Backbone as CSV, one residue per row, in Angstrom:
resi,resn,N_x,N_y,N_z,CA_x,CA_y,CA_z,C_x,C_y,C_z
1,MET,129.232,69.743,133.169,129.158,70.575,131.985,130.556,70.688,131.385
2,VAL,130.678,70.453,130.080,131.959,70.560,129.392,131.943,71.837,128.567
3,TRP,132.962,72.652,128.750,133.074,73.924,128.048,133.890,73.747,126.785
4,PRO,133.703,74.627,125.796,134.580,74.583,124.626,136.021,74.805,125.074
5,ARG,136.965,74.172,124.390,138.379,74.289,124.781,138.821,75.745,124.811
6,THR,139.494,76.112,125.869,140.045,77.445,125.993,141.282,77.363,126.873
7,SER,142.201,78.264,126.675,143.424,78.274,127.472,143.396,79.479,128.396
8,VAL,143.656,79.245,129.671,143.636,80.320,130.654,144.885,80.261,131.523
9,ARG,145.248,81.421,132.043,146.384,81.514,132.961,145.836,81.695,134.373
10,ILE,146.183,80.741,135.241,145.690,80.774,136.615,146.872,80.853,137.572
11,LEU,146.812,81.816,138.473,147.801,81.902,139.545,147.196,81.242,140.768
12,VAL,147.818,80.185,141.228,147.335,79.460,142.410,148.223,79.840,143.590
13,ILE,147.603,80.379,144.620,148.302,80.704,145.859,147.951,79.596,146.828
14,ARG,148.878,78.661,146.975,148.610,77.439,147.739,149.944,76.872,148.218
15,PRO,149.958,76.301,149.427,151.204,75.674,149.907,151.663,74.563,148.954
16,TRP,152.975,74.400,148.851,153.560,73.376,147.985,153.211,71.975,148.459
17,THR,152.796,71.847,149.693,152.463,70.516,150.215,151.102,70.022,149.717
18,LYS,150.319,70.894,149.125,149.017,70.502,148.573,149.170,70.285,147.069
19,PRO,148.917,69.080,146.602,149.109,68.785,145.181,148.085,69.484,144.282
20,LEU,148.466,69.655,143.011,147.587,70.287,142.030,147.044,69.297,140.998
21,GLY,147.463,68.050,141.076,147.092,67.063,140.063,145.598,66.919,139.859
22,ARG,144.855,66.788,140.927,143.397,66.612,140.796,142.747,67.847,140.189
23,LEU,143.154,69.034,140.616,142.598,70.261,140.057,142.881,70.326,138.554
24,ARG,144.110,70.019,138.153,144.462,70.021,136.723,143.570,69.057,135.944
25,SER,143.377,67.848,136.483,142.549,66.840,135.813,141.106,67.307,135.672
26,LEU,140.564,67.870,136.735,139.177,68.342,136.703,138.993,69.483,135.699
27,LEU,139.969,70.377,135.644,139.888,71.472,134.679,139.958,70.923,133.258
28,ARG,140.852,69.974,133.030,140.986,69.352,131.714,139.669,68.677,131.304
29,GLU,139.058,67.960,132.245,137.777,67.299,131.970,136.682,68.302,131.618
30,ALA,136.786,69.503,132.188,135.809,70.557,131.902,136.125,71.300,130.613
31,GLY,137.206,70.892,129.930,137.579,71.541,128.681,138.396,72.799,128.859
32,ILE,138.963,72.984,130.038,139.763,74.177,130.323,141.238,73.789,130.315
33,GLU,141.963,74.325,129.356,143.407,74.116,129.308,144.045,75.242,130.119
34,ALA,144.566,74.890,131.262,145.065,75.913,132.184,146.581,75.889,132.285
35,LEU,147.156,77.063,132.175,148.561,77.250,132.508,148.551,77.714,133.957
36,ILE,149.005,76.848,134.844,148.939,77.137,136.276,150.322,77.483,136.796
37,ARG,150.406,78.606,137.482,151.621,79.003,138.200,151.253,79.008,139.676
38,ARG,152.116,78.412,140.486,151.825,78.328,141.921,152.849,79.141,142.701
39,VAL,152.352,79.857,143.714,153.227,80.575,144.648,152.769,80.262,146.064
40,ASP,153.705,80.344,146.996,153.327,80.116,148.395,153.990,81.096,149.352
41,ILE,154.781,82.024,148.807,155.398,83.049,149.644,155.273,84.399,148.945
42,GLU,155.335,85.452,149.724,155.111,86.799,149.203,156.070,87.203,148.077
43,PRO,157.390,86.951,148.193,158.275,87.338,147.080,157.900,86.662,145.759
44,ALA,157.459,85.423,145.817,157.042,84.721,144.604,155.759,85.341,144.041
45,LEU,154.851,85.739,144.908,153.629,86.420,144.472,153.980,87.712,143.753
46,ASN,154.860,88.507,144.343,155.288,89.762,143.713,155.918,89.505,142.352
47,ALA,156.760,88.492,142.267,157.432,88.175,141.005,156.423,87.804,139.925
48,GLU,155.453,86.968,140.261,154.453,86.554,139.267,153.592,87.722,138.817
49,LEU,153.224,88.602,139.739,152.409,89.755,139.362,153.199,90.744,138.523
50,THR,154.503,90.780,138.688,155.357,91.650,137.884,155.535,91.091,136.479
51,ARG,155.714,89.777,136.383,156.020,89.121,135.103,154.854,89.027,134.138
52,GLY,153.679,88.755,134.651,152.603,88.498,133.698,151.234,88.732,134.266
53,ASN,150.281,88.642,133.367,148.893,88.822,133.775,148.219,87.463,133.827
54,PHE,147.225,87.346,134.656,146.498,86.101,134.840,145.021,86.352,134.616
55,ASP,144.327,85.292,134.207,142.887,85.389,134.024,142.162,85.338,135.360
56,LEU,142.746,84.621,136.307,142.189,84.598,137.658,143.213,84.067,138.644
57,ILE,142.926,84.321,139.903,143.766,83.854,141.006,142.914,82.930,141.855
58,LEU,143.461,81.755,142.150,142.818,80.826,143.079,143.601,80.902,144.382
59,PHE,142.946,81.404,145.408,143.597,81.671,146.690,143.210,80.622,147.720
60,ASP,144.199,79.946,148.280,143.982,78.956,149.340,144.276,79.636,150.675
61,PRO,143.266,79.810,151.523,143.460,80.538,152.778,144.272,79.776,153.829
62,THR,144.641,78.530,153.555,145.404,77.765,154.554,146.895,78.063,154.501
63,GLY,147.338,78.820,153.515,148.765,79.119,153.382,149.192,80.316,154.211
64,SER,150.425,80.745,153.974,150.991,81.850,154.756,150.631,83.220,154.191
65,ILE,150.100,83.282,152.991,149.720,84.548,152.367,148.242,84.818,152.688
66,THR,147.959,86.025,153.124,146.580,86.376,153.464,145.860,86.978,152.253
67,ARG,144.543,86.942,152.296,143.732,87.538,151.229,143.998,89.037,151.142
68,GLU,144.156,89.678,152.288,144.432,91.119,152.320,145.740,91.433,151.605
69,LEU,146.754,90.590,151.812,148.040,90.795,151.148,147.896,90.645,149.635
70,VAL,147.128,89.669,149.205,146.889,89.472,147.769,146.243,90.718,147.176
71,GLU,145.194,91.212,147.822,144.491,92.398,147.323,145.427,93.614,147.286
72,GLN,146.239,93.758,148.323,147.187,94.877,148.380,148.198,94.782,147.237
73,ARG,148.747,93.605,146.989,149.739,93.420,145.918,149.117,93.647,144.540
74,LEU,147.867,93.249,144.377,147.191,93.508,143.103,147.084,95.014,142.855
75,ARG,146.723,95.767,143.888,146.639,97.229,143.744,148.011,97.821,143.427
76,GLU,149.036,97.383,144.158,150.385,97.912,143.948,150.909,97.628,142.544
77,HIS,150.534,96.479,141.979,150.987,96.104,140.638,149.996,96.535,139.555
78,ASP,148.975,97.291,139.965,147.964,97.804,139.048,147.336,96.680,138.225
79,ARG,146.949,95.610,138.919,146.333,94.442,138.284,144.879,94.319,138.743
80,VAL,144.017,94.013,137.802,142.620,93.729,138.109,142.384,92.281,137.689
81,ILE,142.427,91.398,138.664,142.304,89.962,138.422,141.313,89.407,139.440
82,PRO,140.316,88.665,138.987,139.388,88.067,139.950,140.112,87.092,140.876
83,VAL,139.763,87.140,142.162,140.352,86.241,143.155,139.248,85.325,143.671
84,LEU,139.446,84.024,143.489,138.510,83.026,143.987,139.123,82.344,145.198
85,GLU,138.350,82.166,146.240,138.852,81.481,147.424,138.648,79.980,147.276
86,SER,139.722,79.239,147.448,139.700,77.787,147.281,138.888,77.115,148.379
87,GLN,138.078,76.139,147.968,137.306,75.321,148.910,137.790,73.880,148.866
88,SER,137.718,73.283,147.691,138.209,71.929,147.436,138.459,71.840,145.944
89,ASP,139.299,70.908,145.509,139.590,70.813,144.088,138.323,70.624,143.268
90,ASP,137.388,69.800,143.762,136.147,69.561,143.025,135.343,70.841,142.843
91,SER,135.103,71.547,143.924,134.309,72.773,143.812,135.103,73.889,143.144
92,ASP,136.424,73.898,143.310,137.248,74.926,142.657,137.139,74.831,141.142
93,ALA,137.148,73.621,140.596,137.060,73.447,139.149,135.735,73.998,138.622
94,VAL,134.649,73.738,139.332,133.334,74.244,138.927,133.312,75.770,139.030
95,THR,133.841,76.308,140.117,133.858,77.759,140.321,134.692,78.443,139.247
96,ILE,135.831,77.856,138.914,136.689,78.415,137.860,135.946,78.410,136.532
97,ALA,135.298,77.306,136.212,134.551,77.220,134.954,133.484,78.302,134.889
98,HIS,132.754,78.508,135.978,131.726,79.546,136.000,132.341,80.946,135.913
99,ALA,133.453,81.149,136.578,134.104,82.464,136.556,134.639,82.797,135.168
100,LEU,134.978,81.779,134.394,135.546,82.003,133.062,134.484,82.060,131.969
101,THR,133.224,81.957,132.326,132.152,81.972,131.355,132.246,83.197,130.441
102,TRP,132.594,84.328,130.994,132.696,85.575,130.211,133.715,85.451,129.090
103,ARG,134.763,84.654,129.276,135.778,84.501,128.226,135.291,83.612,127.095
104,MET,134.326,82.769,127.390,133.884,81.781,126.412,132.700,82.262,125.591
105,ASN,132.171,83.428,125.893,131.038,83.956,125.134,131.500,84.876,124.032
C-alpha cells in the first residue's frame, strides 16, 4: 500500500551497528518522507527529547536502552509519543505506515 506523501519525524533507538538504509528505502517506497534521528545511549535520548518532538519512536530492544527507560524519559520530558517496538525493517515500515494513518486522514 502506498500512502500519500507526508513528512514525519521518527526517533530510532537502535545500535549504530544496525544500518538504517533498508528502513529508509521501505518508508520512501510507502510514500513516507521520514526525518530519522538515531540514538543508542541514554544521554543522546535525553538530548533528542529535549530538542524536539517526534511523531513516533521506533525502539529496538537489542540495544543498551530499555523500554522502561524510554517510557520514564518520555514522562520526565512531558512527551506523549507512540513507541513502536522494532521487529525487522520490513515489518517496521508497515507498522510505521499503519501507526501514521491518523496523520494522513
